[in-house]
C-alpha positions in Angstrom: -88.9 54.1 -162.5 -86.6 57.1 -162.5 -83.0 57.3 -161.2 -84.0 58.9 -157.9 -86.6 56.2 -157.2 -84.1 53.5 -158.0 -81.5 55.1 -155.7 -84.1 55.3 -152.8 -85.0 51.7 -153.4 -81.4 50.5 -153.0 -80.8 52.7 -150.0 -83.9 51.3 -148.3 -82.6 47.8 -149.0 -79.2 48.6 -147.6 -80.7 50.2 -144.4 -83.2 47.4 -143.8 -80.6 44.6 -144.5 -78.0 46.1 -142.2 -80.5 46.6 -139.5 -81.9 43.0 -139.7 -78.4 41.4 -139.9 -77.0 43.4 -137.0 -80.1 42.9 -134.9 -80.0 39.1 -135.3 -76.2 38.9 -134.7 -75.8 41.2 -131.8 -79.2 40.2 -130.3 -77.9 36.6 -130.1 -74.7 37.8 -128.4 -76.7 39.9 -126.0 -78.9 36.8 -125.1 -75.8 34.7 -124.5 -74.1 37.3 -122.4 -77.1 37.4 -120.0 -76.1 34.0 -118.7 -72.9 35.5 -117.1 -74.2 39.1 -116.4 -77.5 39.7 -114.6 -77.0 43.5 -114.2 -77.8 44.2 -117.9 -74.5 46.0 -118.5 -73.0 43.5 -120.9 -76.2 43.1 -123.0 -76.4 46.9 -123.1 -72.8 47.1 -124.3 -73.7 44.7 -127.2 -76.6 47.0 -127.8 -74.2 49.9 -128.2 -72.1 48.0 -130.7 -75.3 47.1 -132.6 -76.2 50.8 -132.7 -72.8 51.9 -133.8 -72.8 49.3 -136.6 -76.1 50.6 -138.0 -75.0 54.2 -137.9 -71.6 53.5 -139.4 -72.8 51.3 -142.2 -75.3 53.9 -143.2 -72.9 56.8 -143.1 -74.2 58.5 -140.0 -71.7 60.5 -137.8 -72.3 61.8 -134.3 -71.1 65.1 -133.1 -71.3 65.6 -129.3 -71.1 68.7 -127.2 -71.4 69.0 -123.4 -70.0 65.7 -122.3 -68.3 67.6 -119.4 -71.7 68.2 -117.9 -72.1 64.6 -116.8 -70.2 62.0 -114.8 -69.9 58.4 -115.7 -70.4 57.2 -112.1 -73.6 59.3 -111.4 -77.1 58.5 -112.3 -79.5 60.9 -114.1 -82.8 61.1 -115.8 -82.0 62.2 -119.4 -84.9 63.8 -121.3 -84.5 64.3 -125.0 -86.5 65.6 -128.0 -87.5 62.9 -130.5 -87.0 63.5 -134.2 -86.5 60.0 -135.7 -85.8 56.3 -135.0 -82.1 57.3 -135.1 -82.3 59.2 -131.8 -82.1 56.2 -129.5 -79.1 54.8 -131.4 -77.3 58.2 -131.4 -77.9 58.8 -127.7 -77.1 55.3 -126.7 -73.7 55.3 -128.4 -72.9 58.8 -127.0 -73.6 58.6 -123.3 -70.9 56.7 -121.3 -73.0 54.8 -118.8 -75.8 52.2 -119.3 -79.2 53.6 -120.0 -82.7 52.3 -119.3 -84.8 53.4 -122.2 -88.5 53.8 -121.6 -90.1 51.7 -124.4 -93.6 50.6 -125.5 -94.4 47.2 -123.9 -95.4 45.9 -127.3 -91.7 46.1 -128.5 -91.0 43.1 -126.1 -92.8 40.9 -128.6 -90.3 41.5 -131.4 -88.2 38.3 -131.8 -84.6 38.5 -130.4 -84.8 42.3 -130.0 -87.6 42.0 -127.5 -85.5 39.5 -125.4 -82.5 41.9 -125.7 -84.7 44.7 -124.4 -85.6 42.6 -121.4 -82.0 41.6 -120.7 -80.8 45.1 -121.0 -83.3 46.0 -118.3 -85.2 48.5 -120.5 -88.4 50.0 -119.0 -91.5 48.6 -120.8 -94.7 50.6 -120.2 -98.3 50.0 -121.2 -99.6 53.4 -122.3 -103.2 52.1 -122.2 -102.9 51.6 -118.5 -101.4 54.7 -116.9 -101.5 53.3 -113.3 -99.6 50.2 -114.3 -97.1 52.3 -116.3 -96.4 54.4 -113.1 -95.9 51.2 -111.0 -93.5 49.8 -113.6 -91.5 53.0 -113.8 -91.3 53.3 -110.0 -90.1 49.7 -109.7 -87.3 50.2 -112.2 -86.3 53.5 -110.5 -84.7 51.5 -107.7 -82.1 50.2 -110.2 -80.8 53.6 -111.1 -77.6 53.9 -109.2 -73.8 53.8 -109.8 -74.1 55.5 -113.2 -77.1 53.6 -114.5 -79.6 56.2 -115.9 -83.0 56.5 -117.5 -83.8 58.1 -120.9 -87.2 59.6 -121.7 -88.3 61.2 -124.9 -90.0 64.3 -123.7 -92.6 64.4 -126.5 -93.5 60.8 -125.9 -93.4 60.0 -129.6 -91.5 61.0 -132.8 -92.2 64.4 -134.3 -94.0 64.1 -137.7 -92.4 67.2 -139.1 -89.2 67.6 -137.2 -90.5 70.4 -135.0 -90.4 70.3 -131.2 -93.7 69.2 -129.8 -95.2 69.8 -126.3 -93.6 67.7 -123.6 -95.4 65.1 -121.4 -94.9 64.8 -117.7 -93.7 61.2 -117.5 -89.9 61.8 -117.4 -90.4 64.9 -115.1 -92.5 63.0 -112.5 -90.0 60.1 -112.6 -87.1 62.4 -111.9 -88.9 64.1 -109.1 -89.9 60.8 -107.5 -86.4 59.3 -107.9 -84.8 62.5 -106.7 -82.3 62.2 -109.6 -81.1 65.2 -111.5 -82.5 65.9 -115.0 -80.2 66.4 -118.0 -81.7 67.9 -121.2 -80.5 66.1 -124.3 -81.0 67.9 -127.7 -80.9 65.9 -130.9 -80.4 67.8 -134.1 -80.7 66.8 -137.7 -81.8 63.2 -137.2 -85.2 64.0 -138.8 -83.4 65.1 -142.0 -81.5 61.7 -142.1 -84.6 59.6 -141.4 -87.9 61.4 -141.3 -91.1 59.8 -140.2 -92.1 57.0 -142.6 -88.8 56.7 -144.3 -87.3 53.3 -145.0 -83.7 54.4 -145.7 -81.2 56.3 -143.7 -79.4 59.2 -145.4 -75.7 59.9 -144.8 -74.9 62.9 -142.6 -74.2 64.1 -139.0 -76.4 64.1 -135.9 -75.6 66.6 -133.3 -76.1 65.7 -129.6 -76.0 68.5 -127.1 -75.8 67.4 -123.4 -77.2 70.1 -121.1 -76.3 70.9 -117.6 -77.9 68.7 -114.9 -80.9 70.3 -113.2 -81.5 69.3 -109.5 -85.0 68.1 -108.6 -84.6 68.6 -104.9 -86.7 71.8 -105.0 -89.5 70.3 -107.2 -92.6 68.3 -106.3 -95.7 67.1 -108.1 -97.3 70.5 -107.7 -94.6 72.4 -109.6 -93.7 69.7 -112.1 -95.0 71.8 -115.0 -92.3 74.4 -114.2 -89.6 71.8 -114.4 -91.0 70.4 -117.6 -91.0 73.8 -119.3 -87.5 74.5 -118.0 -86.2 71.3 -119.6 -88.1 71.9 -122.8 -86.9 75.6 -123.1 -83.2 74.4 -122.9 -83.8 72.0 -125.8 -85.8 74.6 -127.8 -82.9 77.1 -127.3 -80.4 74.6 -128.6 -82.5 73.8 -131.6 -82.8 77.5 -132.4 -79.1 78.0 -131.9 -77.8 75.0 -134.0 -80.6 74.7 -136.6 -82.7 77.9 -136.8 -84.7 76.6 -139.7 -85.9 73.4 -137.9 -88.2 75.1 -135.3 
């Protein structure tokens, strides 16, 4: 085993161990906090601490631009590109108000973390049943007020090569239905720190660019594609501007 392989092995052990230890510790605290807070805000706060712990212990820094484009007390539908498993951690520690992440329903089966997702009022969808997924999303939409917002990954899944993929309609239709403004979120460099299939996290900086809110008042199901492309174009332009080689 050469030096680089040994180094990757120990980095993987560090990343996995810090994730497991922090998930167990903060997951238990989130579970206990739910007995005194039914809004999901306190469990979500513990989730933010958990995310910061993982990022800090693995040498990941976050650089944020555009915070002035959002208000802590307003609710939004955030739509982001998806480069790696670090994206949710980076965005969750950046945005000031509680988020309702749209997650795969199967994640609720993970011990401790699954319960924490439930207590944090995350939005679990069954992708094999589109109708039920829509009903679930619409039900959770009623909770988005007083600064509580939703986060969708526009591509639906992580990019395999770091390049921006076509966007799905889920987040766009949700924003049109809920009448909440859409805010494009651009994540840059997370793929380089933890590409698809990687077991360890590299040290480095993730850039988060928060775009200007886009009103959905003039949009409906018939012109949802126009809004989807508008959001994607904002993100694509940011990627071209900040990391020309990654598109």
